[in-house]
ZALUMTI-912643 format. One record per residue: x, y, z of N, C-alpha, C, O in turn; residue in one letter. Coordinates in steps of 0.1 Angstrom, whole numbers, plus 2048, in hexadecimal, padded with zeros to 3 digits. Atoms other than C-alpha are relative to their C-alpha. Last residue first. Layout:
ZALUMTI-912643
XYZXYZXYZXYZA...
end
This chain:
ZALUMTI-912643
8027F380615E5D99EA7F58007F67F280A7F0N8077F87F615A5B99FF7FE80E7FB7F58157FFS80E8047FF1615A49E07F980980A7ED80C808T8077FC80C1825B69DA7F17FE8017E98067FDD8017F17FF18E5B49FE7F88057F37F080E7F4R80B7FD7F618558E9FE7FE80F8017F3814802S80D80480719A58A9DE7F58048097EA809805E8037F780B1B759E9ED7F27FD7FA7EA8067F8H80A7F67FB1B858BA0E7FB8097F57F18107F6S80D8077FF1C956D9FE7F580A8037EA8087FFE80B7F68001E65849F57F27FA7FF7EA7FE7F8V80C8077FE2065719FC7F480A8027F481280BK80080980B2245849EE7F37F78007ED7F47F6K7FF80E7FD21D5A1A058007F77F47FA7FB7E9P80C8078042255C59FB8017F180380C7EC802L7FF80F7FD23E5DCA0B7F37FA7FD7E87FE802T80D8068022426009FD8027F180280A7EB7FBI80080F803262610A0B7F17FC7FF7EA7FD809V80E8057FF268636A0A8007F17FC8067EE7F1F80280E80528C641A117F17FC8037ED7FB80ER80C8087FA296665A167FF7F37F98057F17EES80A8078082B567BA107F57F98087F57F9814G7FB80C8062D5687A1F7F67F87F77FA7F17EEK7F47FD8082D16ABA2A8057F47F980F7F57F1G7FF7F28052B86A1A4580D8017F98187FE7FEL7F47FA7F92B567BA4780280E7FA80480F7EEW7FA7F480629466AA3E80B80580980B804815S7F57FC7F8283648A4380780C7F980980C7EDT7F87F5805261640A3580B80280B808802817V7F87FA7F524B621A3780980B7FA80D80A7EED7F67F780522F615A2180780780B80080C814I7FD7F57F821A5F6A2980A8097F98118047F0K7F27FC7FE20A5D9A1880280C8097F8810810G7FB8087F51E95C7A1780E8038038147FB80BG7F980C8061E15D59F48067F780B80C7ED808H80A8088071C85ECA048067F47FA7FF7EA7F8D8078087F51E45F8A1B7F57F87FA7F37ED7FFE7F680A7FB1F96029FC7F97F780B7FA7EB80AV7FF80A80A1DB6159ED8097F48048057E8802I80D8078011D4627A0D8017F57F67FC7EA7F8R80080A7F51F9630A117F37F88007F37EC803R7F780B8021FA63F9EE8007F680C8007EA809A8068098091DA6539F48097F47FD8057E97FCL80B8067FA1E9663A127F97F67F87F67EB7FCS7FA80A7F720A669A007F57F98087F57ED80BL7F880A8081F967B9E38047F58098027E9806G80880C8001DE68E9F78087F47FA8047E97FBL8008067F31F16ADA027F97F38017F67EE80CG80E8017FB1E56C09E38017FA80E7F77FB816T80480E7FD2076CE9DA7F27FF8057ED80980BG80A80480920D6F09C87FB7F18037F57EB7FAN8097F58032207019E37F57FC7F77EA8027F9G7FE7FB80D22F6E19F17F680C7FD7EA80B801K7F67F57FF2316DBA168038067F280B80F7F1T7F67FF80B2126C5A1680980C80380581680AT7F47FB7FB1F86B7A2E80B8017F580E7F77EFF7FF7F18011D76B4A1D80C80680680D812807F8067FA80C1D2690A2980180F8017FF81580CP80D7FA7FD1EC685A437F98067F480080D7ECR80B80880520766EA357F28058047E87FF801F80080080F222689A387F57F77FA7F17F97EFI80D7FB80621A691A5C7FF7FE7F17F48017ECN80B8077F923667FA707F28047FB7E87FE7FFQ80080E803250689A567F47F98077EE7F0801L80880280C2486AEA597FE7F17FD7F37ED7F8V80D7FB7FE2536B2A7D7F77FF7F47EA7FE7F5E8088097F827069BA767F28058037E97FD803P7FF7FD7F227D6B0A597F77F78097ED7F3804P80D7FB7FA27D69FA3880280280E8077FA816I8068067F529D69AA237F48068067F0811801G7FE7F87F42B06B2A0D7FB7F980C7FD7FD817K8047F27FF2B469A9F080280680D80B802815G7F57F97F92C867A9EB7FD80F801806817800S7FB7F38072A96669E180B80680980C803815D7F67F87F929F6429E880380D7F880580D7ECN7FD7F380827F6319DC80980880980580D813V7FB7F57F827C60D9EA80480B7F680A8097ECA7FA7F780A2665F29DB80480C8087FC81380EV8007F17FD25F5D59F28078087F48108037EES7F77F980A2555B19ED7FF80F8037F4814806V8037F380624759CA0A80A8047F58157FE7F3T80E7FC7FF244579A197FD80D7F97F180F7F5E80980B802265566A147F18047FF7E97FD7F8D7FD80A7F727A585A0E7F57F57FE7EF7F47F4D80B80A7FD27B59F9F38057F680B8117F480DQ7FC80B7F728D5BE9E97F57F78027E97FA800E80980B7FD28B5D79CD8067F680A8127F3809F7FA80E7FD29D5F89C87F57F78037EA7FB808E80B8097FD29461B9B98067F280180C7ED7F8M7FC80E8022AF6369BA7F47F78057F07F8810R80B8087FB2AA65B9B68027F27FC8067EF7F1V80580C8082C86719B27F57F98077F37FA813T80080D7F92D46939BE7FB7F57F77FA7F77EBG7FB80B8082D26B89B68007F38087FE7F3814G7F18027FE2CF6D49CF8067F57F78127F27F9N7FA7F47FD2AC6E19C580F7FF8018168077FAE8007F680A29E6C49B280880C80380F8127FBH7F37FE8062A76A89C980280B7F780D80F7F3C7F77FE7F52886AA9DF80E8027FB816808802A8027F27FB2736AF9BF80A80380C80F80E80DQ7FA7F780A28168F9B07FF80E805809816804V7F28017FF27967C9D08078097F68118107FAA7FD7F97F42556899D081080080281680A806N8017F280325267F9AB80480880D80A81380CL7F57FC80825F65C9B480080F7FD80B8167FDL7F38007F82486589D180B8047F881480C7FDL8027F57F62296629BC80D80180881280C80BN7FD7F380823564C99F7FF80B80A807815809L7F27FF80323762E9B780480D7F980D8147FCV7F97FF7F42146339C480F8037FE81580C803V8037F37FB2046399A280880380D80D80E80FQ7F97F780821561A9947FE80F805808817805H7F28007FB2086079B28098097F781280F7FCI7FF7F97F31E56129A980E80080581380B80AQ8037F28011E860A98480180780D80781280DG7F47F88061FA5E99897FD80F7FF806817801P8067F780A1DF5DD9A280B8087F980F811800D8027F27FD1F05C19B57F98077F57F78017EAH80E7FC8031F759C9B67FE80E8057FE811811R8067FB7F421D5989B57F18057FC7EF80C7F2I80C7F780322D58399A7F980480D7F67FB815P80C80780524D5759A87F580A7FD7F5815802P80C8007F626B58C9AA7F57F77FB7F27F87EFL80D7FC80628A5839957F57FF80B7F47F5812A80880B8032AA5819AA7F28057FB7ED80F7FFE7F780A8052C459C9AA7F87F47FC7FC7ED7F2A7FC80A7F62A95B69AD8097F67F98087F37EEP80880C8012A95D39938057F680B8117F580EK7F780B7FD2B85F499E7F87F48007F07F2809V80780C7FC2A561098D8097F58028107F17F8V7F980D8022B663298B7F77F58067F27F6811E8098097F92A46549888057F27FC8047ED7F0V7FF80D8052BE66F97F7F77F78087F77F7815P7FD8097F42B36929887FF7F27FB7F57ED7F6V7F37FD7FA2B76AD96D8027F780C80D7F9813H7F57FF80A29B6A295580E8028068177FD800R7F47FD7F928469797080C8007F78147F77F6A8027F47F826069896480D80380780D80D80FN8057F58082666809477FE80D8077FE818801E7F57FA80727B66B95E7FC80B7F68038147F4R7F87F77F825E66697580B8077F980E8137FBA8077F37FF24965895980780A809807816806F8007FA80E26363D9527F980E8007FE8177FAM7F37FA8012676369788018077F28078127F1A8017F37F824162F97A80D8087FF80D8147FEA8097F780824561595E7FE80D8077FE818800H7F87FA80A2636079717F88097F77FD8137F2E7F87F67FA24D6029908098077F580B8137F5A8097F67FC2335EE97D80880C805805818802T8057F980C24D5DA96B7F780C8047F88167FDA7F47F880625E5D298C7FC8077F47FF8137F2V7FF7F47F823C5C799B80C8097FB80B8157FBL7F17FE7FD2375AE97F80180E8077FF818801D7F87F88092125A598080E8028058117FF811A7F28047FF1F958D9908088087F58058067E9D7FC80A8091D85A099180F7FD802816805806R7F58087FC1C55B79A88027F57F57F97EE7F1Y80080B80A1AF5D199780C7F78038167F97FCD7F38048051A85E79B57FE7F57F67F67EC7F8A7FD80E7FC1855F59B980D7FC7F980F7FE7EDA80480A80A18661B9B48047F280580D7F080DK7F58078071896319D37FA7F67F67F07EF7F9P80780B80716B6479DC80B7F97F780B7FA7EBR80D8027FB1776609F67F97F47FA7F27ED801A8008047F319C65C9EF7F27FD8067EF7F380CI7F980D80019A65D9C98007FA80F7FF7EE811E80980A8051806799CB8067F28017FF7E8804L80A8017F619868E9E07F57F57FC7F17ED805L7FA8087F51B46879C77F67FE80C7F57F3811D7FE80D80519E6939AB8067F780A8017EB80CS80D8078001926B19BE8027F27FC7FB7E9801V8048027F21B66BB9C67F37F88007F17EF808I7F880B7FC1C06B79A17FC7FC80F7FC7F1812R80680C8061A26CC9968087F48058037E9807N80C8047F91AD6E79AF7FA7F37FA7F67EB802I7FC8047F21D06E79A07F47FC8087F47F280FH7FA80D8011C36E897C8047FA80E8027EE811L80B8088031AD7069858057F17FF7FE7E8804V8078027F31CB7169957F47F77FE7F17EF807E7F88087F71DF7119757FA7FD80D7FA7F2813N80080E8061C471F95F8087F68098037EB80BR80D8057FC1C173E9767FF7F17FB7FA7E9802V8008027F11E77449737F27FA8047F27F080CD7F880B7FE1E574194D8017FC80F8007F0812G80880B8041C875994C8087F38028027E8806L80A8027F51DC7729607F87F37FC7F57EB805V7F98067F51F876F9467F77FD80C7F97F2812A7FE80E8031DF77592A8087F980B8067ED80ER80A8087F81D379593C8027F17FC7FE7E8804A7FA8057F31F37A792F7F77F68087FB7EF811P8087FB7F41E37A990C8067FA80C8087EE80DN7F87F77F81FD7A48F17F980580C7FF80E813D7F48077FB1ED7858E2809809809810804811H7F57FE8091CB7978E080D7F980680E7F7812P7F67F67FC1B07878F680B8027F58107F87F0L8047F38041947748E580A80B8038098167FDD8007FF80E1A47528E77FC80E7FB8018127F0R7F28018051AE75690B8008017F18098077EBG7FB7F27FE18A76191480F8007FA81280A7F4I8067F780917D74190580680E8018088147F7I7FC80380E19672B9177FA8097F680180E7ECE7F27FB80119073D9388057FD7F280D8057ECM8017F280116A73793480E8067FE81080F7F5V8057FD80D17071292E7FF80F7FD8038147F3G7F580380918770F94D7FB8037F18038087E9A7F67F67FF16D72196280B7FE7F680F8077EFI8057F480615170A95680A80B80080C8137F6G80180280F1656EB95C7FB80D7F98008107EFA7F380080516D6F897F8017FF7F18088067EAL7FC7F28021486FF98580F8027FB81180B7F3P8087F980A1416DB97E80380F7FE8058137F3N7FB80280E15E6CD9917F88077F67FD80C7ECR7F57F68031546DE9B28057FE7F18088077EBI8067F38011326CC9B580B80A7FC8088147F4E80880080C1426AA9AE7FB80E7FD7FA8137F2H7F680180B15D6B19C97F88007F27FD8077E9A7FB7F28021426BD9E180A8007F480A8097ECL80B7F780612F69C9DD80680E7FD8028147F3G80280580E14F6879E17F58097FA7F680D7EEA7F57FB80815969CA007FE7FC7F18008047E8A8007F2802137697A0F80B8057F780880E7EFM80B7FD808137672A0A7FF80F7FD7FC8137F1E7FC80480E15A670A187F58027F67F78077EBG7F77F5806150685A368047FC7F28058057E9L8087F480313366DA3D80880B7F98048117F0T80880480B14A64FA3A7F780C7FC7F580E7F0A7F77FF80C163660A517F87FC7F37FA8037E9L7FD7F2803148665A6B8088027F480580B7ECH80D7FA80513B641A6880280F7FD7FE8147F3E80280580D15F635A6C7F38067F97F480A7EEA7F77F980916464BA8A7FF7FC7F17FF8047E8R8057F280114563EA9B8098087F68048107EES80C80180814F61AA937FB80E7FE7F78127F3M7FC80280D172621AA17F48007F67F58057EBQ7F97F4804164630AC18047FF7F18028087E9T80B7F680214B613AC580780D7FB8018147F2R80880480C1675FAAC07F580B7FD7F380F7F1H7F87FC80C17E60DAD87F87FC7F37F98037EAL7FF7F180116360BAF38078047F480380D7ECR80D7FC80415C5E6AEC80080F7FE7FA8157F5Q80180380E1815DFAEE7F38047FB7F280A7F0I7F77F68081845F2B0F7FF7FD7F17FE8067E9E8077F38001655DFB1D80980A7F88038127F1E80B8008091755BEB127F880D8007F48127F5R7FB80080D1965C7B237F47FF7F67F58067EBS7FC7F38031845D0B438058017F280380B7EBE80C7F88011715AFB4480480F7FC7FE8157F4R80680380C19159BB3C7F38097FE7F180E7F3L7F87FB80B1A35ADB577FA7FE7F37FA8067EAQ8027F28001875A5B708088077F58038107EER80D7FD805187581B657FD80F8007F88157F6V80080280E1AC57FB6B7F38037F97F380A7EFM7F97F48061A958FB8D8017FE7F18008087EAD8087F47FF18E576B9780780C7FA8008147F3N80B80280A1A3559B8B7F780C8007F48117F5F7FA7FE80E1C2566B9D7F57FE7F67F58057ECD7FE7F28021AD569BBD8068037F280280D7ECR80C7F98021A0546BB980180F7FE7FB8157F6G80680480D1C2537BB37F38077FE7F180C7F3L7F87F880A1D054ABD17FA7FD7F27F98077EAD8057F28001B353BBE68078097F68018127F0G80C8008071BE519BDA7F980D8007F38127F6I7FD80080F1E1521BE57F38007F87F38067EDE7F680A8031D552BC088028007F17FE80A7EAD7F27FB7FF1C2547C1980A7F57FE8127F2807N7F78097F919F53EC0D80E80680081280D7F6R7FF7FB7F318955CC0280A7F780880F7FB813E7F57F67FF18F553BDE80280680E80D80C810A7F58057F7179535BE580C8097FF817805805F8017FD7F215B549BD980C7FC80880F801813E80080C7F816354ABB480180480F80880D813V7F58007F6159568BA07FF7F38087F47ED809R80080B7F714456CB8080C80280A816809807V8047FB7F313D58EB708027F580B7FF7F8816Q7F47FB7FA14F585B4F7FD80680E80680E813L8047F97F4132570B4180D8038088147FA80DD8007F180213C568B1D7FC80880D7FC81480CG80D7FC806133543B1B7FF80F7FE7F58147F9E80080480E15753AB217F48047F87F48077ECR7F77F680715654FB418007FC7F18008057E8V8087F4801138539B4C80880B7F98038137F1E80A80380A14C519B457F780D7FE7F48107F2A7F980080C169527B597F67FE7F47F78047EAI7FE7F280315152EB768088027F280580B7EBK80D7FA80314550AB7680280F7FB7FC8137F2K80480680D1684FCB757F38067FB7F28097F0Q7F87FA80A172513B927FD7FB7F27FC8037E8L8047F2801155508BA78088077F580280E7ECE80C80180715E4E3BA07FA80E7FE7F58117F3M7FD80380E1824EBBAA7F37FF7F87F38037ECM7FC7F48081764FDBC98047FD7F28028067E9P80B7F68011614DEBD480580D7F97FE8127F0R80980380B17C4C5BCB7F580B7FF7F280F7F3R7FA7FF80E1984D4BE07F57FE7F67F48077EDV7F57F780118F4DCC058058027F180A80C7EDE8037F27FB16C4CEC0880B8097FC8088157F7V80C7FA80716F4AFBF37FE80E8037FA8167FBA7FC7FC80E1934A9BFF7F48067F87F680F7F0L7F77F48001874ABC238048047F28038107EFV8087F57FD16A493C1D80880D8008048177FAM8097FC80C17F47AC0B7F880C8037F78157FAV7F77FB80A19A47BC277F78047F47F980F7EEV7FC7F27FC17F478C428098067F58078127F1V80B7F8802171459C3180380F8027FF8187FBS8027FE80E19344AC2E7F48097FD7F58117F4C7F67F7805198450C537FF8037F180080E7EDI8047F37FB177440C5C80A80A7FB8068157F7A80B7FB808180422C477FB80E8037F98167FBV7FA7FD80D1A141FC597F58057F67F780E7EEA7F97F37FF18F422C7A8068047F380680F7EFG80A7F67FF177406C7180780E8008028177FAG8067FF80E1943F0C677F680B8007F68137F6T7F67F98081A53F8C897FB8027F17FD80C7EBA8007F27FD1853EEC9B80A8087F88078137F4I80D7FA8061823CEC8880080E8037FC8167FBV7FE7FF80E1A73C6C907F38067F97F580E7F0L7F77F48021A13CECB58028027F180280D7ECV8087F47FE1843B6CB580880C7FE8038167F8L8087FF80C19A39BCA67F780C8017F48137F7D7F97F980B1B33A2CC17F88027F37F980B7ECR8097F680619A399CDC8078077F58038127F1D80B8078081AA378CE57F780A7F97EF8077F1S7FB80480D1CA38BCEF7F57F97F87F67FA7EBN7F780C7FF1B739DD0A8057FC7F28008017E8R80580D8041A93C0D0780A7F58028167F8802L80B8057F81AE3E0D1B7FB7F27FC7F37EC803S7FC8027F21D13E8D0E7F57FA8087F77F3812L7F780B7FF1C63E3CEA8057FD80E8067F1812S80880D8011A83F9CEF8097F48018057EA807I8088027F41BD415CFC7F87F37FF7F77EC809L7F78037F41D7412CE17F87FD80C7FB7F3813V7FC80E8021BC411CC58097FC80C8087F0810F80B8097FD1AB430CD38057F17FF8017E9807L8028017F21CC442CD47F57F78047F67EF80EL7F48077FA1D4438CB07FE8008108007F5816L80180E8021B1442CA580B7F88068097ED80CG80B8057F71B2464CB57FF7F17FE7FD7EA808D7FC7FF7F21D446ACA57F67FB8097F97F3813L7F680B7FE1C945EC8380480080E8067F5814L80880D8001A9474C8580A7F48028077EB80AV8088017F31BE492C8F7F97F38017F87ED80BA7F78037F51D748BC737F97FF80D7FC7F7816A7FC80D8011BB48AC5A8097FB80B8087F1811I80B8097FB1AC4AAC678047F17FF8007E9807P8037FE7F21CE4BBC647F47F88057F67F080FL7FA80A7F71D84ACC437FD80180E7FD7F7816L80580D8021BF4BEC2D8067F680A7FF7ED80FV80F8007FC1C54E0C3C7FA7F27FE7F27EE805K8008017F11EB4D9C3A7F18008057EE7F880EI7FC80E7FC1E84D1C157FF7FF80F7FB7F4814Q80C8098011D34F1C108047F28047FC7EA809W80180780C1F0506C1D7F57F68007F17F180AN7FD80E7FE1E951DC3A7FE7F97F27F47FB7EBM7FF80780D1EA543C3B8037F180380D7EE80BR7F48098001DF551C5D7FF7F87F37F67F17F0V80480E8021C656EC5780D7F77FF8177FB7F8R7F58088051CC590C667FC7F17FF7F87EB809R80480E8001AE5A7C6A80C7F87F980E7FA7EDI7FB8077F51BB5C9C747FD7F28018007EB80BG80A7FF7F51A55DDC5D8057F980C7FE7F9816R8007F27FC1C45E3C467F680280C7F780B814R7F47FD7F81C95BEC4580080E805804810810E8018077F31A55B9C3980C80380980A805815K8097F77F71A95D4C1F7FE7F980D7FC800817S7F97F47FB1C75C1C127F88098087FC80E813M7F78057F51B35A1C0F80880B80680980C812D8088037F41985B4BFC8087FB80B8067FF817F8037F37FA1B25C2BE37F77FF80D7F9806817G7F57FC7F71BE59FBDE7FE80D80780280F812R7F37FD80619D594BD080A80480A807805816D7FC7F37FA17F582BE080F8037FB8177FA7FBM
end
């Protein structure tokens, strides 16, 4: 019986006197000892000196009786609830979380133990039910996302074919139009929009059906520097600086192509953040005993808080020509590597993105085989 039941008894006017289990054990023993002592005194007074042997026999019998009472009391007051508790713990170990101990009704320390046990089992049962509910929710969500991914991949393939046809027609029309025809400017706009749609479709396919990562031991600094070289080609007026680590980094098991894509995306975003008011982009490396990190810092305009909390959401973008899939894809790639990507930003001062990858990558092989 739990504490709530005890409280309900008090509300009904039933007051139980609390007594320690040691006192419960000692009371019958003390009663037997007192009765035995009185009996011994009475017998001693009524017998002559020659009957002392008889008195000794009677005293011995009394001692045996007292020991028997002690054993019986201990068996009832202590051993029986302990045996019940041991049995219920075994049932809990087998997965039965509906068990309860009956000695929780006692109003002593052993009863407290029973009530605590029943409360613990109740909490375990509620926690298991909550875990099962969350598991069902996550499985349903995973199935839903998998279905959406399949639909997105199918739609992307269906969209690509008409796009290719539109691009081909625009090319043919452009060749046939005179050079001074004003429609050529419109064709250029259409061609740019087609490229934009194609880029969205490509990113969508990358998220819906990602390629299996090619993990291998490689130089992470070299991978990041290669991305910085491409970023410099797109940032003529924004310096992109690479600060190499003071100590050489160990080879990190990663997919150079995917991490190159992630770093390049962060660098290009940093360059764009600095493009309007000028600034610099700085890439740094850090390591500890377990991880290696690549930080991309910019001194641009910063990211507002209401935007910062949504930047990793698919299709969320503040750029006029952005797809909103770059950072979402970057986070997925980093998490597939067993790492994480964090961002901090200060309005008017810049932003800092940090890619953290583990040095120990035992899980990568199992992730590869599972894919």
